[in-house]
C-alpha positions as CSV (number, residue, x, y, z in Angstrom):
1,M,170.3,176.8,-85.1
2,A,173.8,176.7,-86.5
3,Q,176.1,174.0,-85.2
4,P,179.8,174.4,-84.5
5,A,181.8,173.5,-87.5
6,R,183.9,171.2,-85.4
7,A,182.7,169.5,-82.2
8,A,184.9,169.9,-79.2
9,T,187.0,166.8,-78.6
10,A,187.2,165.3,-75.1
11,Q,190.7,165.4,-73.7
12,P,192.3,161.9,-73.1
13,P,192.8,161.0,-69.4
14,I,196.3,162.0,-68.2
15,L,196.6,158.9,-66.0
16,L,195.4,155.4,-67.1
17,R,194.7,152.6,-64.7
18,E,194.6,149.0,-65.7
19,T,194.3,145.8,-63.6
20,I,196.3,142.7,-64.6
21,G,195.4,140.0,-62.1
22,S,196.5,141.4,-58.7
23,I,198.7,144.1,-60.3
24,A,197.5,147.7,-60.8
25,V,199.3,149.4,-63.7
26,L,199.3,153.2,-63.6
27,T,200.4,154.8,-66.9
28,L,201.4,158.4,-67.3
29,N,199.5,159.6,-70.4
30,R,200.8,163.0,-71.4
31,P,203.1,162.0,-74.2
32,A,202.8,165.3,-76.1
33,A,204.0,167.0,-72.9
34,R,206.8,164.5,-72.3
35,N,204.7,163.1,-69.4
36,S,205.7,166.2,-67.4
37,L,204.3,166.1,-63.8
38,S,201.7,168.8,-64.0
39,E,199.6,169.7,-61.0
40,G,196.8,167.6,-62.4
41,L,198.9,164.5,-63.0
42,I,200.5,164.7,-59.6
43,G,197.0,164.9,-58.1
44,E,195.7,162.0,-60.1
45,L,198.8,159.8,-59.2
46,H,198.4,160.6,-55.5
47,A,194.7,159.9,-55.6
48,A,195.3,156.6,-57.4
49,L,197.9,155.5,-54.8
50,N,195.5,156.4,-52.0
51,D,192.8,154.3,-53.6
52,I,195.1,151.4,-54.1
53,A,196.3,151.5,-50.5
54,G,192.8,150.4,-49.4
55,D,192.1,147.9,-52.2
56,S,192.8,144.4,-51.0
57,A,192.6,143.0,-54.5
58,V,195.7,144.9,-55.5
59,R,198.9,143.3,-54.3
60,A,201.5,145.3,-56.2
61,V,201.7,148.4,-58.5
62,V,203.5,149.2,-61.7
63,I,204.1,152.8,-62.8
64,A,204.6,153.1,-66.6
65,A,204.3,155.8,-69.2
66,N,203.1,156.2,-72.8
67,G,205.3,157.7,-75.5
68,S,209.0,158.0,-75.9
69,V,209.6,159.8,-72.6
70,F,208.9,158.3,-69.2
71,S,208.8,161.7,-67.6
72,S,210.7,165.0,-68.1
73,G,209.9,166.2,-64.6
74,H,207.9,169.2,-63.6
75,D,205.8,171.0,-66.2
76,L,208.0,174.1,-66.6
77,K,205.5,175.9,-68.8
78,E,202.9,175.5,-66.1
79,L,205.3,176.8,-63.5
80,T,206.5,179.7,-65.6
81,A,203.0,180.9,-66.3
82,R,202.7,181.8,-62.6
83,R,205.6,184.3,-62.8
84,A,202.8,186.8,-63.5
85,D,201.3,186.3,-60.0
86,A,201.7,189.2,-57.6
87,D,204.4,187.2,-55.7
88,R,206.1,186.1,-58.9
89,G,204.8,182.6,-58.4
90,R,206.4,181.9,-55.0
91,A,203.3,180.6,-53.3
92,Y,202.4,178.4,-56.3
93,F,206.0,177.1,-56.6
94,A,205.9,176.1,-52.9
95,H,202.5,174.5,-53.4
96,M,203.8,172.4,-56.3
97,M,207.0,171.3,-54.5
98,S,204.8,170.3,-51.5
99,I,202.2,168.3,-53.4
100,C,204.9,166.6,-55.5
101,S,206.9,165.6,-52.4
102,A,203.7,164.3,-50.8
103,M,203.0,162.1,-53.9
104,M,206.5,160.7,-53.9
105,Q,206.3,159.9,-50.2
106,A,202.9,158.2,-50.9
107,I,204.8,155.7,-53.0
108,V,207.2,155.0,-50.2
109,L,204.4,154.8,-47.6
110,L,202.2,152.6,-49.8
111,P,201.9,149.2,-48.0
112,K,202.4,147.4,-51.4
113,P,205.4,147.2,-53.6
114,V,205.7,149.7,-56.5
115,V,207.7,148.9,-59.6
116,A,208.7,151.6,-62.2
117,S,208.6,150.6,-65.9
118,V,210.9,153.0,-67.7
119,Q,210.7,152.9,-71.5
120,G,212.6,156.2,-72.2
121,V,214.0,159.4,-70.8
122,A,213.5,160.0,-67.1
123,T,214.8,163.4,-66.0
124,A,214.5,165.7,-63.0
125,A,211.3,164.8,-61.1
126,G,210.8,162.0,-63.6
127,C,214.1,160.5,-62.3
128,Q,212.9,161.2,-58.8
129,L,209.7,159.2,-59.6
130,V,211.8,156.2,-60.6
131,A,214.0,156.5,-57.5
132,S,210.9,156.8,-55.3
133,C,209.6,153.4,-56.5
134,D,210.7,150.3,-54.5
135,L,211.9,148.5,-57.7
136,A,212.6,149.6,-61.2
137,V,212.9,148.0,-64.6
138,A,214.2,150.0,-67.6
139,S,214.5,149.6,-71.3
140,E,218.0,149.4,-72.6
141,A,217.1,152.6,-74.5
142,A,216.2,154.5,-71.3
143,T,218.3,157.3,-69.9
144,F,218.3,159.1,-66.6
145,A,219.4,162.6,-65.6
146,T,218.9,165.4,-63.1
147,P,219.7,168.3,-65.4
148,G,218.2,171.1,-63.4
149,V,221.7,172.7,-63.0
150,D,221.7,173.3,-66.7
151,I,218.8,175.7,-66.5
152,G,219.6,177.3,-63.1
153,L,217.2,175.2,-61.1
154,F,219.2,172.6,-59.1
155,C,217.3,169.3,-58.7
156,S,217.0,169.6,-54.9
157,T,213.8,167.6,-54.5
158,P,214.8,164.9,-56.9
159,M,218.1,164.8,-55.0
160,V,216.3,163.5,-51.9
161,A,215.1,160.3,-53.6
162,L,218.3,160.0,-55.8
163,S,220.7,160.2,-52.8
164,R,218.7,157.5,-51.0
165,N,219.2,155.1,-54.0
166,V,222.8,155.6,-55.2
167,P,226.2,156.4,-53.6
168,R,227.0,160.0,-52.8
169,K,229.7,160.5,-55.4
170,Q,227.5,159.1,-58.2
171,A,224.5,161.2,-57.0
172,M,226.6,164.3,-56.9
173,E,228.0,163.7,-60.4
174,M,224.5,163.4,-61.8
175,L,223.3,166.5,-59.9
176,L,226.3,168.7,-60.6
177,T,226.9,167.9,-64.3
178,G,223.3,167.2,-65.4
179,E,224.7,164.6,-67.8
180,P,222.4,161.6,-68.6
181,I,223.4,158.1,-67.8
182,S,222.4,154.9,-69.6
183,A,220.1,152.2,-68.3
184,E,223.1,149.9,-67.8
185,R,224.9,152.6,-65.7
186,A,221.8,153.3,-63.7
187,R,221.7,149.6,-62.9
188,E,225.4,149.6,-61.9
189,I,224.9,152.4,-59.4
190,G,221.6,151.0,-58.0
191,L,219.1,153.4,-59.4
192,I,217.3,150.6,-61.2
193,N,217.2,146.8,-60.7
194,R,217.0,145.4,-64.2
195,V,217.6,146.3,-67.8
196,A,215.3,144.8,-70.4
197,P,215.3,144.7,-74.2
198,A,213.5,147.8,-75.6
199,G,209.8,147.2,-75.8
200,T,209.8,144.4,-73.2
201,E,210.3,146.6,-70.0
202,R,206.6,146.8,-69.2
203,D,206.1,143.1,-69.3
204,A,209.3,142.6,-67.3
205,A,208.1,145.1,-64.7
206,I,204.7,143.4,-64.4
207,A,206.4,140.0,-64.1
208,L,208.6,141.3,-61.3
209,A,205.5,142.8,-59.6
210,Q,203.7,139.5,-59.9
211,Q,206.7,137.7,-58.3
212,V,206.4,139.9,-55.2
213,A,202.6,139.7,-55.3
214,R,202.8,136.0,-54.7
215,K,204.2,136.6,-51.2
216,S,202.1,137.3,-48.1
217,T,200.8,140.8,-48.3
218,H,201.0,141.1,-44.5
219,T,204.7,140.2,-44.6
220,V,205.5,142.5,-47.5
221,K,203.7,145.4,-45.8
222,L,205.7,144.9,-42.6
223,G,208.9,144.5,-44.4
224,K,208.5,147.5,-46.8
225,A,207.6,149.9,-43.9
226,A,210.5,148.6,-41.8
227,F,213.0,148.9,-44.6
228,Y,212.5,152.6,-45.1
229,R,212.2,153.4,-41.4
230,Q,215.4,151.6,-40.3
231,A,217.3,153.2,-43.2
232,E,217.1,156.6,-41.4
233,M,218.4,155.2,-38.1
234,N,221.8,154.6,-36.7
235,L,223.0,151.0,-36.6
236,A,222.1,150.3,-32.9
237,D,218.7,151.8,-33.2
238,A,218.0,150.1,-36.5
239,Y,218.8,146.7,-35.0
240,R,216.6,147.4,-31.9
241,F,213.8,148.5,-34.2
242,A,214.2,145.5,-36.6
243,A,214.3,143.0,-33.8
244,G,211.0,144.3,-32.6
245,V,209.5,144.1,-36.0
246,M,210.7,140.6,-36.5
247,T,209.3,139.5,-33.2
248,E,205.9,140.8,-34.1
249,N,206.2,139.3,-37.5
250,M,206.9,135.9,-35.9
251,M,203.5,136.1,-34.2
252,A,201.7,136.6,-37.5
253,V,199.5,133.8,-38.9
254,D,201.4,133.9,-42.2
255,A,204.8,133.5,-40.5
256,E,203.5,130.4,-38.6
257,E,202.1,129.0,-41.9
258,G,205.2,129.9,-44.0
259,I,207.6,128.3,-41.5
260,G,205.4,125.3,-41.1
261,A,205.2,124.9,-44.9
262,F,209.0,125.2,-45.3
263,I,209.5,122.5,-42.7
264,E,206.9,120.2,-44.2
265,K,208.2,120.9,-47.7
266,R,205.0,122.2,-49.2
267,A,203.7,125.4,-50.7
268,P,202.4,127.9,-48.1
269,R,198.7,129.0,-48.0
270,W,198.7,132.7,-47.2
271,E,195.9,134.3,-45.2
272,D,197.6,137.7,-45.5
273,R,197.5,138.3,-41.8
């Protein structure tokens, strides 16, 4: 029987997962497509986050990317292909915005800190992904933009995460002009935490994740959840809520151990409860 002249090649995975000590590193792996957030990649990211949520061996997460672009946002070719649907793509567009929003919220709701490692361009939903992470380290060569306005598609869902990271005037400037900003400017306005020399951002992000991973996971879980919840409250409600959280936190084994260790001038021994 004749054999094919060329064997079909297996497609590389679109999301890579690596474990470095107690850190899970998730790497976007669609460099030829500028790491655009296709339906498949969004699904794999969300599934990985759900798996990590229940994995006690993982204490922090780093989201990185291969290639020169961190993420260019939604896969516009994938979206445009559905214009041929009977409803001109409306149902599919709604589905995509819904699953992407759910994945971004999964980062915020994850009971473990998530650090973005940004090596290059992060635009539209790619910028949203950075803003959704708890912390972010970027290469000095990285740039950030929400340029949807340039193609007639305002970055409305990226706006949600962006406006919860940076002041309103700066967010509106990015959204209305679509102009990219440098890593240093992103740090100045609060979109990222740190700028690292090009090529070192991944190691810097992992080091930051490891720094947080050394804390009590119980304390970090309580604190992260409380941070995002109180941010949506008015001042009085936020204080009432935070006082309740802190009272419960004081009753935790790790709080008793940590305070005792501080008083006794020794390193704490966390039980993560």
